[in-house]
N, C-alpha and C positions, 0 to 999 in steps of 0.2 A: 476380466482380470486386468489390473493396472500394471503396466510394464514399468520397470525401473531402468532408466537409460543413463549411460555414462560415456564419457570420452567422445572421440570423433564418430564412432559408429552410432552412439546414442544421439548425437547431434543430427546426423543424416536421417536416422529413424524419426526423430521428432519433426523434422521438416516434412518428411513424407506423410506422417500422420496429420499434421496441420493442413497440408494441401488437400488431404482426403476429407477434410471437414471434421476431424476428431478433436477432442480436447486434450491438451498437454499442459501440465504444470511446469512452468519454467522458472529458473532462478533469475533474480535481478539483484542489484546491490542493496535494495530496500527490503523487500520480502519476496516470497515466491508468488508468482501470478498464475492464474488459471487462464490459459491462452487459447484463443480460437481465431481463425481468419476473420478479420473485422468486416470483410466484404461478403461473407457467407452468412445469410440470415439464419439458416437452420443451425449452423454451428454456434452462432452467437446466442440463439435461443437456448441451446444446450447448456451454456454457461449458467444462465439464470436457473435452469432446472437443476443442474448439479449442485449449485450453491443454495438453492431455495431463496434466491434473491428477488426482491420485487422489481418488476420490469420498469417502474418509473425511476429507478436509480441508475443514472447513466454510467458508462464504463470509460476507462482511460484507454486510448489507442497508443500503442507503442510502435515506434518507427526507428529505422537504422540511422537516420541523419536529419539535420535541420532541413535539408533540401527535400527529403521525402516527406517530412511533416508539413512543409509549406505547400505540398500538392493536395493535402487534406484540409488544412485550415488556413485562414488568412493571418499570417504572422508578420506584423509590422509594428512600428512605434515601440512602446515599452515591451511588448511581447518579443520583438526581434532583439532588442537590447538584452533582455534576460536570457533568451535562447542562445545568443552568441556568447554570453558570459558563462552560463552554467550547464549547457548541454554539451556532451552527454553528462547526465547526473540526476540526482533525486529531486527534480523539479518537474511539475506538470503545469502546463499553461492551458487555460480555457480561452479559446479564440473563436471568431466566427467560422462556421462550417462552410466550406466551398460547395457550391451546388453540384459540382461534378466530382465530389470526393470518392464516390463509389462505396462508401460505408453503408452497412445495414442501418436502417433507422433505429433498430434496437440499441445500437451502440450509444447513440445520443439521446435515447428516450424521446425521440421525436423533436428535440430542441434544435434551434438554429445555431447552436454553439457546439464545440467539440473539445474534449480534454485530451491533450497530446503530451507525450513524453518520449525522450530519447535516452534509454538506460545506458549506464556506464560499464556495467559488467561485461568483460570481453566475450563470455559465452553467450550472453543475451544478444550482443551486437552481432556475433557471428551467425546466430540463428535468424535474426531479422534480415541480415544481409542476404543469406541464402534463400530465405523465403521471398524476399523482394516485394514486401507488402506490409500493411498494417496488421498488428495483432491486438485484438481487444483482450485485456488481461487484468481483471480485478484480482484481489488477493485469493489465493488458492485454499479456501477454507469455507465451511458452511457459513452462510450469511449471518453476521452479527457475532460470530465467535472469534476466538483469539486468532490473530493472523499468523501464518506460518513463516518461520525464519530458517527452516531446514526441510530437506526432502522428506525426512521422517515424519515431520508434522503433517505434511500433505498426505502421506500414505496412511497415517492414522485416521484422518478425518474424511478423506475422499476416495479411499480404496474401493474399486468396483464401480465408481461413478464416472471415472475418466479413463482415457486410453493409456496415459503414461505420465511419468514424472521424470523430468530431465534433472539429474542431480548435479548441482554446481557448488555443493558445500554450503556451510552456514552463510547467511546473508550478512554482509559486512556492516551495513548501516542499521538494519534491524527494525526500522519503522518506515511506514509508507512515505511516498514523496510529498513534499510541500506543494500545495496547489494554489496558484494565483490566477484570478480571473482578470484577463486583459481584454475582455469583450466590451467593456464600458468605457466611460470617459477617463477613468483613472484606475490603476491596478488595485485589486482587492484580494486580501488573503482569504481563501476559502477553507484551507486546512493546513495547520502547521505540520511540518514533517521533517524529513531527513536533511533538508537544507535550511540552516538557521535564517530566520527572518531578518536578522541584523545584516547578513551578507547581501540579501536582496535589496534592502533599503540603501546600503552603501553603494551598490551598483547603480541604482536608480537616482541616487542623490535626493531622495524624498521618502517620506514615510508611506507605508501601505495602510489601507484601512484594515485594522486588526480585528474587527468584529467577525471572527470565524462563525458562520451561521449554523444553526440547527434547523433542519427542515425535514420533517417526517412524511411529507406528502408530495413535494415537487422539488427535490434537490437538483441543482444544475451541475453537480460534480459529486464524486464519491466522498464518503467520510462525513456526511452531514447529518446522518440519522442520530437521534439522541442516544439510543442504545446500540452499542457496537463494540467489537473487540472483547467480548465478554466471556470469561470462563464460566464453568458451571456453578462455582461457589460465589456467594456475594462478595463484592469488593468494597472495602472500607478505606477512605482516603485520609491523609494527613494524621496518621496515628503515630504516637510516640510510645504509648504503653498499651500494647495489644492485650486482649482478653486471653486467658490461659489456653482456651481451646481453639484460638485462631492461629493461622499461619501468618508469619510476619515477614514482609518483603521490605527490607531496609534500603537506605541510601546513605552512603558515607560512613565514617568511623563512629564508634560509640554505641554500636548495637551488637555486642558479642553473642547474644543468644538468638539472633535472627534466623529464620528458616532459610533465607537466601538474601543476598545483598546485591543490588543492581550495580553498585560500584563502591568498594571499600574506600577507594581514593576520592570519592565524590566527583568522578569524571562523568560529565553528562553524555559524552560520546559513547563511552563504555556502557553506561546505563541504558541508552537507547538500543544498542546492539544486543543487550541482555534481556530487555523487557519482555518480549513475547515468549522467548524460550523459558524464562523463569516462571511466567504465568502458566504456561503449559505444564511445567514440572510440578508446581505447587498445586495445580488443580487435580493432580492424581494422588495427592497425599491426604491422609486423614486430617480433618480440621473443619471448623464450623464456617470459616470465612477466610478471605485473604486480606489482611490489614497491611496497608502500604504507608511507609514513612513519607513525610513531606519531601518534595522534589523542587529545587529552585525553579522559578518561572522565568527563565531567560534561556537564550540559545536553544539547544535541543530539548531543554526542559519544557518549552512550550509544546512540543510534539508529544513528549512523554505524558505531561499532565492532560493534554487533550485526549489521548488514548485511555488514560486511567479514569478520567471523568465520564467518558462514554461507557467504559466497562462497568462503572459503578452505578449507572443510571437505572431507574426502574425498567423492568423488561416486560 
């Protein structure tokens, strides 16, 4: 049975379960993550089993601070500049793995790089501080399916497969972190996410390589599989006149008969926060497909369109 944890007592129980090698879904500002002690190989293996996730797909390690992250990976140059500017927050950095990191090799899929993040949500920070160690935590959903932005989403999809869910309320950002690879000669965008690319480039004073890769056999960070974030229904993109039997997910004004609207005001931040919750809701309603209106391709629109493109990919 999966426990539902809340408040201070819930936090204490979550820490005890994680220390015992159990799986606990935890809230962050982006989405809920399925967490395990990143130093415990058996616990990390259980993440892959619970999610049905291929083991060649590496995991993000979450830590309480930049100082703690620097004990796991080599954070210098552009990575240090970005970490100092945007951590804690919805940014993941891929950096060289330290030989004495103590991480299970399953976390990095055997690579010599590691994906690191310091989340901003106070409850996640309190959990990581109390645990005093890294947590491997991909999104808390079956692999390839819609990411969870509430504890209820986790309970619906992973009940009975994990020990507990720590309820921190709805995720504020609503899409996963932006991932930047800083392990090479220049920073490279691996996944657009909750931190706009424009902010990263302004901090660096230089453009990123924007070619977010798709790699179905040997990804070096999460979010690169061509089919991902997918509801049960087919997803159709850039639709302005949906078929009568389709559910319509609109964006902005001018769609009075939409099934749902990511943001009536055309606000990309609001749309990102609503994306996964609305896909979850529409997937339970009668309809042949989920047709989605065009979303601007800038700011958080990059992350929204990335998720929608992968949700619409052949499965």
